[in-house]
N, C-alpha and C positions, 0 to 999 in steps of 0.2 A: 503492501499499500505505499500512498506516498501521504510526505507533511505536509501542512499547513502550507507551509513556503514556497513545493514544488506544486500543490494546487494552485497557488497566486501565480507561480512562473506557467507552467502550461495553459492556464486561463489567458494571459497578457500573450503569447507566442501565436493561441488560435485565434483571440479577438483580434490581431492585429491581421493575420492572415483574413480573416473572414470579413476585414473592414476593406481588402484589398478584392475581394470577392464582388462584395456590394459596391464599390468606386466602379471596378468591372463592369456589370449587370447595369446599376443607372446609365454609363456612356452609350449600350448597345439601345437601349429604351429611351433615353432620355428621358426617364420617370427617376424621382428620388427611391431608392433601393438600401434602406437598414437590414443590418444584418447583425445580431449580438447575439453574445455567450454570456448568459448570465450563470451557469451552472456548467464546474467542468471537475470530473472525478474520475477515478481508475476502479474501475469492482472487478468480481472476477467474473469469468464466462457466464456461469449461470445464474449471473445475476442477469446479464444481457435482456432474457428471454422474459424472464419477469417487470421490470422497470420497463419496458416495452410496452406490453401487451396491459400491466398497469395504466398507461394513457392511450390506454385503447386504440392501439396501436395493432393490431392483430391480422390489418391488410392493409401492406405498407406499395412503394415504387419508391427504390432503391437506386441507390447509382455507387458501383463499386470501381476501384482504382487499387489495383494493385502495387503496388513497390519496393522496389531493391534494389540493392548495393551496401553499403556500409550499416546503413537499417533497412528491416527486409518487415512487410508487415501489410494488411489492407485497410482500406481507407473508405470509408462507407459516408453517404448523407443518407438519411432517411426519413420520410415525409408518411405523412398517414395516407390511404389513397385521396379520402378527403378533402386533406392539405396539397397534395398532386393537382387534384382536378382546380381548386380554386390557382394555385399558381397557373398550372397550365393557360387556364383563360385569362388572366390577366396581362401575363406575356404575346400575347398572340389578340387579345384582344377582341374571343371570340365567349360565348355565351357557352356557360360550362355544361349547357342538358345538349350542345350543337354537336349532328356526325363526327364533324371538321375536328373539332376538338381532338376527340380520340383519336383518332389518324395521326393527330398532329405534338399528342402528349409528347410517348417516350422518347421522340427529339430534342423534346422543347427540356423538358425532366433531363433527358440525360446530358445534355449541353450546360444548365445551370450546374449541374453537379459539377464535371471537367473547370469549371473555372473556379465555383469552389475551391472543390477538392484538391486543386493545381494551386489554389491560392490559400489554403491552410498549409499544404506539405512546403508550399515554398518557405514559406515564414521559416518553418521547422529546422529544413535544410539552411537556411542564412542564420537561425539561433548556432546549430553544433555544427558548420563549417562545414555541411557534405552534402552534399549531393544526389535528390535521390532520383532513380530514373522511373517510369511509369511503364506499365500495359495500358494501352484503350479502355478507357472506363467499359460499363458493363450494365445496363436497367436491367432493374428486376420489380416485376409486382404481380401481389402473388401476398400469398402469407407469408406471417413474417417464421412463424418454423421452418418452412420450406428455404427461405434463408440462408440459416446457418444449420442448416441437416446434414451437407456434407463437410463442418468446416473441421479441424482439426484439432479438437479443445485441450492436448495438451500443448502444443504448438502455441495456441494463443491463452492463457489461463490467465491473462491480465488486460482486462480493454481498457483505452483511455477512454468517456464518454462524456460527449460536450451536449448542452442541449442550448440550442438554437434556437432563433425568433425570426420570420423575416418579415418585414413591415412594406405592406406594397399597398399607395394607394389606400390610406387608414385599414388593410384588410392582417391580421393579425398570421400567419403562417406559420404551425411550431413545427417542428422534428429535429432529427437530430445528426450528431456527425460524428462516427466512431472510428477512434485507431486505434490498429491491431496490432501490437508491436506483437512477433514472435518469440519468447521467450529471454533469447541471447540475447538480443536488441533491446528489451524492455528493461534489462537488468543495467547493458549502458544505458539507456539512459536516463536512468535515477542514479548512478555514480554520474552523469552531465550536471544533471541540474545543482545534488550537491554538492557539487564546484561552483555554482553560478550563482548558489541562494547563500551555499554558508553554515 
């Protein structure tokens, strides 16, 4: 687990990343988009499903990006299906009930997730002074249990979870950013945070 100082440091790193991501999205749409991370914590893998389910996120739209190099793991942006529909409608100008939105939604949410995840992982890369390499983001929509069914529990025993809020045109759209470091990378991250926060 992390100390309060380590949690504060991680929250600040993620906040910097989502700030850059929101600035990019705002420029693309000529609309003010605010993202913030009011909560960050490290939890066990077993608690991830319980936490998401407690937020009534049984059905989700997620964007997953694998990163590798000196630090390895997975990063995800996860929205409830309802939040993903609202977000896609705002970004495309389509009605939430429009058949066209259904066709466009996956591409829109994948692009939003890609922007946010690249910004967040870029922020970590700058702080850690190591470059991250990425695989092409993958989009998933369905039951939250399906999303994590094939993950290696032992490899991702500790999960960094960041609760995120998207504010666009007065709408509040809640989601999660999950960064799952492989266990060796997680230990390196903790040691680096120790040296940073004293």
